[in-house]
N, C-alpha and C positions, 0 to 999 in steps of 0.2 A: 170533509175528510175523504181522501181517495180510497180506492178499493184495496190498495196495498196496506194501508194504515188500518183499515177496518178489519182486514183479514188477520193481521197481526194481533189486533186488540181482541178479537173473539176466538182466535186460533181456529179459524174457518178458512179454507182455501178460497181463493178468488173465484175459481170456477164454481164452487158451491154457492157462493154468494150470488153469482149470475144466475145460476140455477134456481135459487130461492126467488129471485125476482121474476125469472122467466115462467115458472109454474104458479106464481101468484101467492107464494107463502109470505112475501113482503110486498108492500105496494111499489109501483114503479119509482125508481130512484131518479132524481132530478139529474140532468146532465148539463155539462157546461158547453160553451160555445165550441169547444173541440170535440164534444161528443163523449167526454169521460164522465163516469158517474162522480156525483158530489154528494156524499152521505151527510144528512143532517142529524140532529138529535132524535127526531121522530123515527127516521130510518134505523138509527142505532137501537132504539127501543124495540122496534119490530124484530131486528135481527137477534136480539138478546132473547126476546120472547120465542122466536122460531127455534133457535138453537136450544133453548131450554126445554121446549115441548118435544123436539125431536129426540132429546136425551131421554125422554119418558117413552120413546117408541111410538108416539102418536102417528097415525098414518099421514102421508101426504094429502091424501084426499080430505080428510077431516081438518087438518090444519089449513088446508086451502079454503074449505068451507067456512072456518072461523074467520080467516082473513077477509073472505068476500063479505061476510056478515058485518064485520067491523067497518068496512068501508061503506056499508048502507046506512050507518048511523044508529042512533040511540034506540030506534024501534026494534033493533035486533038483540038488545041486551040480554033479555031473557033466554033466548036461544043460545047465545055465546056463553052465558053463565052455565047452562046446563051442559055444554060441550066440556067446559072446564071441570065441572063437578064429576062427570063421567070419567074424565081423564084422571082426576084426583083419585077416584075409586080404583082404577086400574093401577096406578102407582101404589096406592096403599097396599093392594094385594101382592104386588111385586116385592114391596118392602117386607111384607110378612113372609113371603117365600124365601127372600134372601135371609131374613132372620132365622127362619127354620132351617135353612141350609147351614148357616153360621153355627147354631146351636148343635146341629149334628156333628160337624167338624170338630167343635169344641169338646164334645164328648168322646169323639173318636180319638182325638189327640190325648185326652186324659187317660183313655184306656191304654193307649201305647205307653204313656208315662208310668201308669200303674204296673203294667206288665214288665217294663224295664226295671222297676224297683224290685219286683218280685224275682226276677231273674238275677239280679245283684245279690239278693239275700241268699238264693239258692246256691250261687257260685262261691259265696263266702263260707258257706258251711261245708 
């Protein structure tokens, strides 16, 4: 699969895909005889993983560390798992914060609706 197709599939710009490879967030992508990148299924899994993790705001350095460890093999599984557990905790905290914000807005909206009903009653009298 070429870079344009991968870019469209994951809604990631071609320069971002190149950057992911350049900084080590994904392993080096095979190139054809003309020098163009040819993404295979494993590359697509890495891209999906990197995109997903970046959406959690994981740092480039931590994601690069994870990718480096993954390329070292099975002996790094415990360390990689710990990275994922830590990121899951960060994400859980963000989700709770978003839920708290949502609940606050929900109450604020309800207050406005109650206020509007009170004003309607006052105006009718």
